A tleap script that builds the chain and sets N, CA, C and O, in Angstrom:
source leaprc.protein.ff14SB
mol = sequence {
  NMET GLY MET SER ILE PHE ASP VAL ARG THR
  LYS ASP VAL THR PHE ILE ASN LYS ALA ALA
  ALA TYR CYS LEU TYR LEU THR HIE VAL ALA
  VAL THR LEU LEU VAL ALA VAL GLY TRP LEU
  SER PRO TRP ASN TRP VAL LEU TRP ALA VAL
  ILE ILE VAL TYR ALA THR THR GLU ILE LEU
  TRP PHE VAL ARG ASP GLY TYR CYS ILE LEU
  THR ASP LEU GLU ARG TRP PHE LEU ASP ILE
  GLU LYS PRO GLU SER ALA LEU GLN GLN ASN
  PHE LEU GLN ARG LEU LEU ILE LYS LEU PHE
  GLY LEU ASP VAL ASP PRO MET GLY SER ARG
  LYS MET THR LEU LEU TRP GLY ARG PHE SER
  PHE ILE VAL SER SER ILE ARG LEU ALA VAL
  PRO GLY CLEU
}
set mol.1.N position { -57.799 -64.114 58.155 }
set mol.1.CA position { -58.249 -64.206 56.815 }
set mol.1.C position { -59.104 -62.873 56.291 }
set mol.1.O position { -59.975 -62.374 57.002 }
set mol.2.N position { -58.821 -62.436 55.193 }
set mol.2.CA position { -59.592 -61.314 54.852 }
set mol.2.C position { -61.011 -61.490 54.385 }
set mol.2.O position { -61.364 -62.597 53.977 }
set mol.3.N position { -61.765 -60.578 54.414 }
set mol.3.CA position { -63.114 -60.795 54.131 }
set mol.3.C position { -63.391 -60.284 52.646 }
set mol.3.O position { -62.931 -59.222 52.227 }
set mol.4.N position { -64.153 -61.106 51.923 }
set mol.4.CA position { -64.317 -60.811 50.503 }
set mol.4.C position { -65.767 -60.187 50.497 }
set mol.4.O position { -66.514 -60.334 51.465 }
set mol.5.N position { -66.130 -59.493 49.382 }
set mol.5.CA position { -67.341 -58.943 49.110 }
set mol.5.C position { -68.301 -60.019 49.041 }
set mol.5.O position { -69.480 -59.714 49.219 }
set mol.6.N position { -67.980 -61.330 48.794 }
set mol.6.CA position { -68.875 -62.428 48.712 }
set mol.6.C position { -69.329 -62.932 49.928 }
set mol.6.O position { -70.314 -63.670 49.975 }
set mol.7.N position { -68.611 -62.554 51.053 }
set mol.7.CA position { -68.919 -63.171 52.396 }
set mol.7.C position { -70.048 -62.322 52.957 }
set mol.7.O position { -70.706 -62.726 53.916 }
set mol.8.N position { -70.285 -61.141 52.370 }
set mol.8.CA position { -71.371 -60.126 53.002 }
set mol.8.C position { -72.668 -60.288 52.221 }
set mol.8.O position { -72.647 -60.112 51.003 }
set mol.9.N position { -73.704 -60.587 52.797 }
set mol.9.CA position { -75.071 -60.712 52.162 }
set mol.9.C position { -75.850 -59.546 52.652 }
set mol.9.O position { -75.982 -59.390 53.866 }
set mol.10.N position { -76.391 -58.694 51.787 }
set mol.10.CA position { -77.233 -57.675 52.190 }
set mol.10.C position { -78.697 -57.944 51.981 }
set mol.10.O position { -79.546 -57.381 52.672 }
set mol.11.N position { -78.992 -58.787 51.047 }
set mol.11.CA position { -80.483 -59.027 50.822 }
set mol.11.C position { -80.513 -60.601 50.705 }
set mol.11.O position { -79.512 -61.314 50.634 }
set mol.12.N position { -81.753 -61.001 50.696 }
set mol.12.CA position { -82.181 -62.489 50.579 }
set mol.12.C position { -82.163 -62.762 49.037 }
set mol.12.O position { -82.713 -61.978 48.263 }
set mol.13.N position { -81.586 -63.775 48.652 }
set mol.13.CA position { -81.431 -64.123 47.357 }
set mol.13.C position { -82.156 -65.542 47.158 }
set mol.13.O position { -82.068 -66.486 47.944 }
set mol.14.N position { -82.878 -65.518 45.977 }
set mol.14.CA position { -83.696 -66.721 45.570 }
set mol.14.C position { -82.856 -68.001 45.411 }
set mol.14.O position { -81.640 -67.911 45.239 }
set mol.15.N position { -83.428 -69.092 45.462 }
set mol.15.CA position { -82.510 -70.289 45.261 }
set mol.15.C position { -82.163 -70.394 43.735 }
set mol.15.O position { -81.096 -70.949 43.473 }
set mol.16.N position { -82.773 -70.026 42.905 }
set mol.16.CA position { -82.505 -69.863 41.459 }
set mol.16.C position { -81.343 -68.939 41.261 }
set mol.16.O position { -80.411 -69.268 40.527 }
set mol.17.N position { -81.369 -67.862 41.857 }
set mol.17.CA position { -80.164 -66.983 41.868 }
set mol.17.C position { -78.923 -67.574 42.355 }
set mol.17.O position { -77.869 -67.491 41.725 }
set mol.18.N position { -79.058 -68.226 43.581 }
set mol.18.CA position { -77.941 -69.000 44.226 }
set mol.18.C position { -77.432 -70.109 43.383 }
set mol.18.O position { -76.217 -70.277 43.270 }
set mol.19.N position { -78.291 -70.878 42.782 }
set mol.19.CA position { -77.843 -71.888 41.877 }
set mol.19.C position { -77.092 -71.399 40.805 }
set mol.19.O position { -76.035 -71.946 40.490 }
set mol.20.N position { -77.620 -70.220 40.086 }
set mol.20.CA position { -77.063 -69.728 38.831 }
set mol.20.C position { -75.648 -69.140 39.245 }
set mol.20.O position { -74.684 -69.324 38.502 }
set mol.21.N position { -75.530 -68.468 40.371 }
set mol.21.CA position { -74.197 -68.004 40.912 }
set mol.21.C position { -73.298 -69.157 41.099 }
set mol.21.O position { -72.124 -69.054 40.745 }
set mol.22.N position { -73.749 -70.264 41.633 }
set mol.22.CA position { -72.798 -71.459 41.936 }
set mol.22.C position { -72.342 -72.053 40.663 }
set mol.22.O position { -71.184 -72.437 40.501 }
set mol.23.N position { -73.370 -72.134 39.658 }
set mol.23.CA position { -72.844 -72.639 38.330 }
set mol.23.C position { -71.835 -71.683 37.639 }
set mol.23.O position { -70.998 -72.176 36.884 }
set mol.24.N position { -71.865 -70.339 37.855 }
set mol.24.CA position { -70.900 -69.490 37.288 }
set mol.24.C position { -69.608 -69.680 38.159 }
set mol.24.O position { -68.520 -69.730 37.585 }
set mol.25.N position { -69.684 -69.784 39.476 }
set mol.25.CA position { -68.546 -70.099 40.274 }
set mol.25.C position { -67.784 -71.290 39.785 }
set mol.25.O position { -66.573 -71.240 39.568 }
set mol.26.N position { -68.525 -72.379 39.611 }
set mol.26.CA position { -67.935 -73.614 39.057 }
set mol.26.C position { -67.307 -73.436 37.766 }
set mol.26.O position { -66.206 -73.960 37.595 }
set mol.27.N position { -67.902 -72.701 36.732 }
set mol.27.CA position { -67.274 -72.422 35.495 }
set mol.27.C position { -66.063 -71.626 35.704 }
set mol.27.O position { -65.072 -71.860 35.012 }
set mol.28.N position { -66.051 -70.641 36.658 }
set mol.28.CA position { -64.845 -69.992 36.830 }
set mol.28.C position { -63.743 -70.858 37.409 }
set mol.28.O position { -62.587 -70.591 37.080 }
set mol.29.N position { -63.976 -71.858 38.228 }
set mol.29.CA position { -63.048 -72.801 38.704 }
set mol.29.C position { -62.606 -73.583 37.527 }
set mol.29.O position { -61.406 -73.819 37.384 }
set mol.30.N position { -63.490 -74.007 36.667 }
set mol.30.CA position { -63.071 -74.874 35.496 }
set mol.30.C position { -62.105 -74.016 34.546 }
set mol.30.O position { -61.054 -74.493 34.117 }
set mol.31.N position { -62.491 -72.854 34.279 }
set mol.31.CA position { -61.617 -71.929 33.452 }
set mol.31.C position { -60.230 -71.717 34.094 }
set mol.31.O position { -59.176 -71.763 33.461 }
set mol.32.N position { -60.335 -71.489 35.360 }
set mol.32.CA position { -58.979 -71.302 36.194 }
set mol.32.C position { -58.089 -72.550 35.931 }
set mol.32.O position { -56.964 -72.418 35.449 }
set mol.33.N position { -58.587 -73.718 36.242 }
set mol.33.CA position { -57.907 -74.943 36.093 }
set mol.33.C position { -57.387 -75.161 34.686 }
set mol.33.O position { -56.243 -75.563 34.473 }
set mol.34.N position { -58.319 -74.867 33.673 }
set mol.34.CA position { -57.902 -74.904 32.365 }
set mol.34.C position { -56.573 -74.180 32.076 }
set mol.34.O position { -55.595 -74.755 31.597 }
set mol.35.N position { -56.608 -72.998 32.372 }
set mol.35.CA position { -55.367 -72.063 32.100 }
set mol.35.C position { -54.356 -72.490 32.900 }
set mol.35.O position { -53.233 -72.495 32.397 }
set mol.36.N position { -54.501 -72.905 34.197 }
set mol.36.CA position { -53.429 -73.334 35.160 }
set mol.36.C position { -52.757 -74.484 34.688 }
set mol.36.O position { -51.527 -74.463 34.728 }
set mol.37.N position { -53.357 -75.522 34.232 }
set mol.37.CA position { -52.712 -76.796 33.856 }
set mol.37.C position { -52.941 -77.343 32.362 }
set mol.37.O position { -52.394 -78.356 31.928 }
set mol.38.N position { -53.785 -76.569 31.671 }
set mol.38.CA position { -53.967 -77.116 30.285 }
set mol.38.C position { -52.836 -77.236 29.459 }
set mol.38.O position { -52.790 -78.044 28.531 }
set mol.39.N position { -51.848 -76.407 29.778 }
set mol.39.CA position { -50.639 -76.451 28.854 }
set mol.39.C position { -49.800 -77.819 29.105 }
set mol.39.O position { -48.811 -78.083 28.420 }
set mol.40.N position { -50.247 -78.625 30.086 }
set mol.40.CA position { -49.551 -79.954 30.107 }
set mol.40.C position { -50.317 -80.983 29.251 }
set mol.40.O position { -49.822 -82.093 29.053 }
set mol.41.N position { -51.480 -80.649 28.755 }
set mol.41.CA position { -52.214 -81.587 28.000 }
set mol.41.C position { -51.457 -82.096 26.796 }
set mol.41.O position { -50.716 -81.343 26.165 }
set mol.42.N position { -51.643 -83.435 26.451 }
set mol.42.CA position { -51.200 -83.929 25.262 }
set mol.42.C position { -52.014 -83.560 24.011 }
set mol.42.O position { -51.539 -83.683 22.882 }
set mol.43.N position { -53.298 -83.088 24.255 }
set mol.43.CA position { -54.100 -82.852 23.070 }
set mol.43.C position { -54.106 -81.483 22.663 }
set mol.43.O position { -54.205 -80.541 23.449 }
set mol.44.N position { -53.991 -81.382 21.346 }
set mol.44.CA position { -53.793 -79.894 20.711 }
set mol.44.C position { -55.226 -79.086 21.002 }
set mol.44.O position { -55.175 -77.886 21.269 }
set mol.45.N position { -56.307 -79.676 20.949 }
set mol.45.CA position { -57.700 -79.004 21.226 }
set mol.45.C position { -57.633 -78.329 22.597 }
set mol.45.O position { -58.203 -77.243 22.709 }
set mol.46.N position { -56.945 -78.896 23.742 }
set mol.46.CA position { -56.820 -78.315 25.042 }
set mol.46.C position { -55.938 -77.219 24.910 }
set mol.46.O position { -56.289 -76.163 25.438 }
set mol.47.N position { -54.805 -77.265 24.275 }
set mol.47.CA position { -53.780 -76.183 24.129 }
set mol.47.C position { -54.549 -75.009 23.379 }
set mol.47.O position { -54.491 -73.876 23.859 }
set mol.48.N position { -55.227 -75.238 22.282 }
set mol.48.CA position { -56.035 -74.263 21.618 }
set mol.48.C position { -56.971 -73.597 22.605 }
set mol.48.O position { -57.122 -72.375 22.636 }
set mol.49.N position { -57.640 -74.508 23.472 }
set mol.49.CA position { -58.578 -73.862 24.442 }
set mol.49.C position { -57.915 -72.950 25.440 }
set mol.49.O position { -58.484 -71.923 25.809 }
set mol.50.N position { -56.700 -73.304 25.896 }
set mol.50.CA position { -55.971 -72.452 26.759 }
set mol.50.C position { -55.613 -71.056 26.091 }
set mol.50.O position { -55.760 -69.972 26.657 }
set mol.51.N position { -55.150 -71.227 24.883 }
set mol.51.CA position { -54.768 -69.846 24.099 }
set mol.51.C position { -56.048 -68.918 24.097 }
set mol.51.O position { -56.049 -67.762 24.522 }
set mol.52.N position { -57.156 -69.592 23.551 }
set mol.52.CA position { -58.304 -68.749 23.253 }
set mol.52.C position { -58.967 -68.262 24.544 }
set mol.52.O position { -59.430 -67.127 24.660 }
set mol.53.N position { -58.985 -69.199 25.515 }
set mol.53.CA position { -59.646 -68.704 26.858 }
set mol.53.C position { -58.740 -67.662 27.503 }
set mol.53.O position { -59.253 -66.667 28.014 }
set mol.54.N position { -57.512 -67.825 27.506 }
set mol.54.CA position { -56.602 -66.766 28.166 }
set mol.54.C position { -56.447 -65.553 27.432 }
set mol.54.O position { -56.366 -64.483 28.034 }
set mol.55.N position { -56.393 -65.625 26.078 }
set mol.55.CA position { -56.392 -64.338 25.318 }
set mol.55.C position { -57.744 -63.505 25.581 }
set mol.55.O position { -57.726 -62.308 25.868 }
set mol.56.N position { -58.884 -64.246 25.455 }
set mol.56.CA position { -60.183 -63.590 25.710 }
set mol.56.C position { -60.242 -62.868 27.013 }
set mol.56.O position { -60.706 -61.744 27.202 }
set mol.57.N position { -59.669 -63.732 27.948 }
set mol.57.CA position { -59.659 -63.312 29.437 }
set mol.57.C position { -58.867 -61.823 29.497 }
set mol.57.O position { -59.352 -60.785 29.948 }
set mol.58.N position { -57.664 -61.973 28.984 }
set mol.58.CA position { -56.938 -60.693 29.064 }
set mol.58.C position { -57.807 -59.486 28.375 }
set mol.58.O position { -57.988 -58.421 28.966 }
set mol.59.N position { -58.289 -59.736 27.162 }
set mol.59.CA position { -58.976 -58.565 26.360 }
set mol.59.C position { -60.074 -58.112 27.234 }
set mol.59.O position { -60.254 -56.905 27.396 }
set mol.60.N position { -60.795 -58.962 27.791 }
set mol.60.CA position { -61.941 -58.552 28.750 }
set mol.60.C position { -61.507 -57.880 29.784 }
set mol.60.O position { -62.094 -56.838 30.077 }
set mol.61.N position { -60.348 -58.339 30.589 }
set mol.61.CA position { -59.815 -57.509 31.671 }
set mol.61.C position { -59.376 -55.985 31.214 }
set mol.61.O position { -59.512 -54.988 31.923 }
set mol.62.N position { -58.908 -56.008 30.092 }
set mol.62.CA position { -58.437 -54.607 29.565 }
set mol.62.C position { -59.648 -53.816 29.305 }
set mol.62.O position { -59.716 -52.689 29.797 }
set mol.63.N position { -60.571 -54.253 28.620 }
set mol.63.CA position { -61.818 -53.522 28.103 }
set mol.63.C position { -62.585 -53.216 29.422 }
set mol.63.O position { -63.239 -52.174 29.467 }
set mol.64.N position { -62.554 -54.087 30.551 }
set mol.64.CA position { -63.456 -53.934 31.699 }
set mol.64.C position { -62.723 -53.384 32.833 }
set mol.64.O position { -63.199 -53.496 33.963 }
set mol.65.N position { -61.396 -52.688 32.598 }
set mol.65.CA position { -60.764 -52.243 33.780 }
set mol.65.C position { -60.441 -53.151 34.839 }
set mol.65.O position { -60.492 -52.780 36.011 }
set mol.66.N position { -60.084 -54.411 34.487 }
set mol.66.CA position { -59.696 -55.353 35.389 }
set mol.66.C position { -60.760 -56.305 35.874 }
set mol.66.O position { -60.470 -57.389 36.380 }
set mol.67.N position { -62.011 -55.877 35.710 }
set mol.67.CA position { -63.251 -56.694 36.257 }
set mol.67.C position { -63.403 -57.907 35.389 }
set mol.67.O position { -63.296 -57.789 34.168 }
set mol.68.N position { -63.652 -59.087 35.961 }
set mol.68.CA position { -63.967 -60.286 35.453 }
set mol.68.C position { -65.402 -60.267 35.214 }
set mol.68.O position { -66.196 -59.824 36.044 }
set mol.69.N position { -65.763 -60.779 34.001 }
set mol.69.CA position { -67.231 -60.757 33.534 }
set mol.69.C position { -67.878 -62.101 34.343 }
set mol.69.O position { -69.071 -62.070 34.646 }
set mol.70.N position { -67.172 -63.104 34.631 }
set mol.70.CA position { -67.724 -64.218 35.465 }
set mol.70.C position { -67.954 -63.826 36.812 }
set mol.70.O position { -69.013 -64.133 37.357 }
set mol.71.N position { -66.978 -63.109 37.471 }
set mol.71.CA position { -67.360 -62.702 38.783 }
set mol.71.C position { -68.427 -61.698 38.844 }
set mol.71.O position { -69.203 -61.678 39.799 }
set mol.72.N position { -68.520 -60.729 37.717 }
set mol.72.CA position { -69.648 -59.828 37.739 }
set mol.72.C position { -70.986 -60.365 37.712 }
set mol.72.O position { -71.927 -60.002 38.417 }
set mol.73.N position { -70.977 -61.367 36.730 }
set mol.73.CA position { -72.316 -62.123 36.666 }
set mol.73.C position { -72.627 -62.850 38.025 }
set mol.73.O position { -73.754 -62.776 38.513 }
set mol.74.N position { -71.682 -63.506 38.588 }
set mol.74.CA position { -72.003 -64.188 40.016 }
set mol.74.C position { -72.419 -63.165 40.907 }
set mol.74.O position { -73.418 -63.357 41.599 }
set mol.75.N position { -71.741 -62.035 40.983 }
set mol.75.CA position { -72.192 -60.990 42.025 }
set mol.75.C position { -73.644 -60.415 41.680 }
set mol.75.O position { -74.456 -60.123 42.558 }
set mol.76.N position { -73.887 -60.282 40.295 }
set mol.76.CA position { -75.161 -59.798 39.951 }
set mol.76.C position { -76.327 -60.835 40.318 }
set mol.76.O position { -77.410 -60.366 40.666 }
set mol.77.N position { -76.170 -62.092 40.262 }
set mol.77.CA position { -77.076 -63.090 40.769 }
set mol.77.C position { -77.153 -63.091 42.190 }
set mol.77.O position { -78.208 -63.479 42.692 }
set mol.78.N position { -76.237 -62.732 42.912 }
set mol.78.CA position { -76.139 -62.779 44.332 }
set mol.78.C position { -76.541 -61.436 44.954 }
set mol.78.O position { -76.608 -61.263 46.171 }
set mol.79.N position { -76.806 -60.489 44.024 }
set mol.79.CA position { -77.308 -59.053 44.487 }
set mol.79.C position { -76.313 -58.382 45.345 }
set mol.79.O position { -76.639 -57.729 46.336 }
set mol.80.N position { -75.050 -58.558 44.937 }
set mol.80.CA position { -73.877 -57.835 45.630 }
set mol.80.C position { -73.357 -56.726 44.746 }
set mol.80.O position { -73.051 -56.917 43.569 }
set mol.81.N position { -73.269 -55.552 45.362 }
set mol.81.CA position { -72.824 -54.447 44.523 }
set mol.81.C position { -71.381 -54.480 44.169 }
set mol.81.O position { -70.517 -54.989 44.883 }
set mol.82.N position { -71.154 -53.851 42.915 }
set mol.82.CA position { -69.752 -53.866 42.369 }
set mol.82.C position { -68.840 -53.092 43.254 }
set mol.82.O position { -69.128 -51.976 43.687 }
set mol.83.N position { -67.739 -53.716 43.506 }
set mol.83.CA position { -66.707 -52.930 44.427 }
set mol.83.C position { -66.144 -51.830 43.720 }
set mol.83.O position { -66.320 -51.763 42.504 }
set mol.84.N position { -65.432 -50.885 44.374 }
set mol.84.CA position { -64.724 -49.744 43.758 }
set mol.84.C position { -63.663 -50.189 42.894 }
set mol.84.O position { -63.536 -49.658 41.791 }
set mol.85.N position { -62.848 -51.150 43.289 }
set mol.85.CA position { -61.775 -51.831 42.638 }
set mol.85.C position { -61.889 -53.201 42.088 }
set mol.85.O position { -62.525 -54.028 42.742 }
set mol.86.N position { -61.379 -53.520 41.028 }
set mol.86.CA position { -61.426 -54.953 40.681 }
set mol.86.C position { -60.573 -55.814 41.615 }
set mol.86.O position { -60.910 -56.994 41.720 }
set mol.87.N position { -59.545 -55.395 42.286 }
set mol.87.CA position { -58.845 -56.075 43.332 }
set mol.87.C position { -59.727 -56.681 44.436 }
set mol.87.O position { -59.449 -57.724 45.027 }
set mol.88.N position { -60.786 -55.947 44.650 }
set mol.88.CA position { -61.574 -56.299 45.875 }
set mol.88.C position { -62.356 -57.575 45.525 }
set mol.88.O position { -62.994 -58.136 46.416 }
set mol.89.N position { -62.341 -58.051 44.304 }
set mol.89.CA position { -63.112 -59.248 43.821 }
set mol.89.C position { -62.382 -60.399 43.172 }
set mol.89.O position { -62.872 -61.252 42.433 }
set mol.90.N position { -61.164 -60.284 43.559 }
set mol.90.CA position { -60.107 -61.174 42.828 }
set mol.90.C position { -60.620 -62.612 43.053 }
set mol.90.O position { -60.976 -63.012 44.161 }
set mol.91.N position { -60.636 -63.353 41.951 }
set mol.91.CA position { -61.188 -64.821 42.124 }
set mol.91.C position { -60.070 -65.788 42.595 }
set mol.91.O position { -60.292 -66.741 43.342 }
set mol.92.N position { -58.975 -65.499 42.149 }
set mol.92.CA position { -57.874 -66.514 42.724 }
set mol.92.C position { -57.608 -66.170 44.139 }
set mol.92.O position { -57.289 -67.095 44.886 }
set mol.93.N position { -57.690 -65.031 44.587 }
set mol.93.CA position { -57.594 -64.847 46.000 }
set mol.93.C position { -58.872 -65.629 46.791 }
set mol.93.O position { -58.671 -66.284 47.814 }
set mol.94.N position { -60.088 -65.490 46.240 }
set mol.94.CA position { -61.167 -66.098 46.829 }
set mol.94.C position { -60.964 -67.648 46.801 }
set mol.94.O position { -61.341 -68.253 47.805 }
set mol.95.N position { -60.437 -68.337 45.815 }
set mol.95.CA position { -60.231 -69.605 45.705 }
set mol.95.C position { -59.143 -70.122 46.521 }
set mol.95.O position { -59.264 -71.236 47.030 }
set mol.96.N position { -58.006 -69.369 46.712 }
set mol.96.CA position { -56.898 -69.831 47.560 }
set mol.96.C position { -57.524 -69.696 49.084 }
set mol.96.O position { -57.102 -70.496 49.918 }
set mol.97.N position { -58.357 -68.874 49.421 }
set mol.97.CA position { -58.735 -68.823 50.880 }
set mol.97.C position { -59.732 -70.068 51.075 }
set mol.97.O position { -59.689 -70.791 52.070 }
set mol.98.N position { -60.586 -70.226 50.067 }
set mol.98.CA position { -61.491 -71.364 50.395 }
set mol.98.C position { -60.925 -72.664 50.252 }
set mol.98.O position { -61.347 -73.559 50.983 }
set mol.99.N position { -59.880 -72.939 49.278 }
set mol.99.CA position { -59.289 -74.247 49.350 }
set mol.99.C position { -58.187 -74.431 50.318 }
set mol.99.O position { -58.011 -75.540 50.823 }
set mol.100.N position { -57.481 -73.487 50.593 }
set mol.100.CA position { -56.130 -73.760 51.449 }
set mol.100.C position { -56.140 -72.840 52.693 }
set mol.100.O position { -55.306 -73.011 53.583 }
set mol.101.N position { -57.059 -71.884 52.761 }
set mol.101.CA position { -57.044 -70.914 53.945 }
set mol.101.C position { -55.928 -69.893 53.850 }
set mol.101.O position { -55.506 -69.251 54.813 }
set mol.102.N position { -55.487 -69.799 52.599 }
set mol.102.CA position { -54.394 -68.956 52.323 }
set mol.102.C position { -54.782 -67.588 51.888 }
set mol.102.O position { -55.306 -67.487 50.779 }
set mol.103.N position { -54.589 -66.482 52.636 }
set mol.103.CA position { -54.877 -65.173 52.238 }
set mol.103.C position { -53.871 -64.426 51.670 }
set mol.103.O position { -52.972 -63.930 52.350 }
set mol.104.N position { -53.967 -64.283 50.241 }
set mol.104.CA position { -52.935 -63.683 49.473 }
set mol.104.C position { -53.324 -62.231 49.275 }
set mol.104.O position { -54.509 -61.914 49.183 }
set mol.105.N position { -52.239 -61.257 49.202 }
set mol.105.CA position { -52.592 -59.971 48.983 }
set mol.105.C position { -53.198 -59.757 47.594 }
set mol.105.O position { -52.691 -60.303 46.614 }
set mol.106.N position { -54.211 -59.016 47.502 }
set mol.106.CA position { -54.919 -58.900 46.204 }
set mol.106.C position { -54.149 -58.577 45.008 }
set mol.106.O position { -54.375 -59.118 43.926 }
set mol.107.N position { -53.129 -57.590 45.215 }
set mol.107.CA position { -52.225 -57.266 44.174 }
set mol.107.C position { -51.262 -58.363 43.891 }
set mol.107.O position { -50.876 -58.532 42.735 }
set mol.108.N position { -50.845 -59.123 44.864 }
set mol.108.CA position { -50.009 -60.309 44.542 }
set mol.108.C position { -50.892 -61.374 43.887 }
set mol.108.O position { -50.324 -62.083 43.057 }
set mol.109.N position { -52.016 -61.571 44.093 }
set mol.109.CA position { -52.868 -62.561 43.496 }
set mol.109.C position { -53.074 -62.078 42.168 }
set mol.109.O position { -53.074 -62.908 41.258 }
set mol.110.N position { -53.253 -60.845 41.906 }
set mol.110.CA position { -53.532 -60.424 40.433 }
set mol.110.C position { -52.146 -60.692 39.619 }
set mol.110.O position { -52.196 -61.210 38.503 }
set mol.111.N position { -51.079 -60.371 40.134 }
set mol.111.CA position { -49.762 -60.535 39.568 }
set mol.111.C position { -49.571 -62.046 39.225 }
set mol.111.O position { -49.203 -62.442 38.119 }
set mol.112.N position { -49.844 -62.805 40.237 }
set mol.112.CA position { -49.690 -64.218 39.944 }
set mol.112.C position { -50.664 -64.894 38.985 }
set mol.112.O position { -50.350 -65.889 38.331 }
set mol.113.N position { -51.775 -64.351 38.933 }
set mol.113.CA position { -52.778 -64.797 37.854 }
set mol.113.C position { -52.114 -64.368 36.439 }
set mol.113.O position { -51.999 -65.210 35.548 }
set mol.114.N position { -51.732 -63.190 36.282 }
set mol.114.CA position { -51.177 -62.579 34.951 }
set mol.114.C position { -50.043 -63.549 34.537 }
set mol.114.O position { -49.937 -64.067 33.425 }
set mol.115.N position { -49.206 -63.722 35.596 }
set mol.115.CA position { -47.917 -64.345 35.371 }
set mol.115.C position { -48.062 -65.898 34.778 }
set mol.115.O position { -47.525 -66.337 33.761 }
set mol.116.N position { -48.908 -66.576 35.669 }
set mol.116.CA position { -49.255 -67.833 35.364 }
set mol.116.C position { -50.048 -68.029 34.022 }
set mol.116.O position { -49.873 -68.985 33.267 }
set mol.117.N position { -50.846 -67.116 33.841 }
set mol.117.CA position { -51.866 -67.177 32.594 }
set mol.117.C position { -51.008 -67.085 31.332 }
set mol.117.O position { -51.120 -67.819 30.349 }
set mol.118.N position { -50.066 -66.006 31.504 }
set mol.118.CA position { -49.185 -65.768 30.245 }
set mol.118.C position { -48.192 -66.766 30.098 }
set mol.118.O position { -47.799 -67.059 28.969 }
set mol.119.N position { -47.702 -67.369 31.190 }
set mol.119.CA position { -46.898 -68.665 31.045 }
set mol.119.C position { -47.587 -69.681 30.289 }
set mol.119.O position { -47.076 -70.183 29.288 }
set mol.120.N position { -48.828 -70.036 30.761 }
set mol.120.CA position { -49.579 -71.140 30.065 }
set mol.120.C position { -49.785 -70.804 28.690 }
set mol.120.O position { -49.523 -71.648 27.832 }
set mol.121.N position { -50.259 -69.581 28.345 }
set mol.121.CA position { -50.432 -69.103 26.970 }
set mol.121.C position { -49.154 -69.267 26.191 }
set mol.121.O position { -49.269 -69.728 25.055 }
set mol.122.N position { -47.996 -68.969 26.617 }
set mol.122.CA position { -46.788 -68.974 25.798 }
set mol.122.C position { -46.517 -70.507 25.670 }
set mol.122.O position { -46.268 -70.939 24.544 }
set mol.123.N position { -46.543 -71.259 26.605 }
set mol.123.CA position { -46.099 -72.687 26.520 }
set mol.123.C position { -47.034 -73.502 25.592 }
set mol.123.O position { -46.617 -74.346 24.799 }
set mol.124.N position { -48.363 -73.165 25.767 }
set mol.124.CA position { -49.348 -73.771 24.794 }
set mol.124.C position { -48.970 -73.320 23.399 }
set mol.124.O position { -48.939 -74.153 22.493 }
set mol.125.N position { -48.693 -72.096 23.186 }
set mol.125.CA position { -48.421 -71.525 21.835 }
set mol.125.C position { -47.198 -72.263 21.210 }
set mol.125.O position { -47.188 -72.622 20.032 }
set mol.126.N position { -46.103 -72.478 22.132 }
set mol.126.CA position { -44.952 -73.128 21.616 }
set mol.126.C position { -45.112 -74.569 21.345 }
set mol.126.O position { -44.579 -75.116 20.380 }
set mol.127.N position { -45.887 -75.205 22.249 }
set mol.127.CA position { -46.211 -76.642 21.959 }
set mol.127.C position { -47.028 -76.878 20.671 }
set mol.127.O position { -46.791 -77.839 19.939 }
set mol.128.N position { -47.890 -76.076 20.442 }
set mol.128.CA position { -48.638 -76.153 19.122 }
set mol.128.C position { -47.722 -75.765 17.817 }
set mol.128.O position { -47.873 -76.395 16.770 }
set mol.129.N position { -46.865 -74.810 17.913 }
set mol.129.CA position { -45.892 -74.456 16.973 }
set mol.129.C position { -44.782 -75.495 16.659 }
set mol.129.O position { -44.290 -75.532 15.531 }
set mol.130.N position { -44.363 -76.381 17.689 }
set mol.130.CA position { -43.388 -77.178 17.630 }
set mol.130.C position { -44.062 -78.731 17.955 }
set mol.130.O position { -44.091 -79.110 19.126 }
set mol.131.N position { -44.527 -79.487 17.013 }
set mol.131.CA position { -45.089 -80.628 17.019 }
set mol.131.C position { -44.159 -81.615 17.884 }
set mol.131.O position { -42.934 -81.617 17.757 }
set mol.132.N position { -44.810 -82.406 18.722 }
set mol.132.CA position { -43.850 -83.417 19.413 }
set mol.132.C position { -43.200 -82.910 20.541 }
set mol.132.O position { -42.371 -83.605 21.127 }
set mol.133.N position { -43.508 -81.653 20.958 }
set mol.133.CA position { -42.747 -81.016 22.190 }
set mol.133.C position { -43.713 -81.188 23.342 }
set mol.133.O position { -43.411 -80.786 24.466 }
savepdb mol mol.pdb
quit
């Protein structure tokens, strides 16, 4: 398994900072699950949430050179320096390693994130545009 920047601790971090980072991590998991499976929801508000959350995510990635704001905040609370490349902190890669022990190439993980997010965005948009679908 590859080593993530989150596996290395350089300084002691307070309990409050660890708790805040963990809350951000759980928020990140929730956002990831929303975008991953939200398009299956029978409720329009969830479909709208998928569209808004994923569109906002893509805009933030574009403006921030691929860096995720949730990961940056989590890293800030844990006092971990910003990596040289956004690929060095890929959240989906971290999640797959933790959940399944599956170490995916960072670029492959990034492409998978974009492909699935856009798929979810498009399906959610179509389902809202065509009622009853």
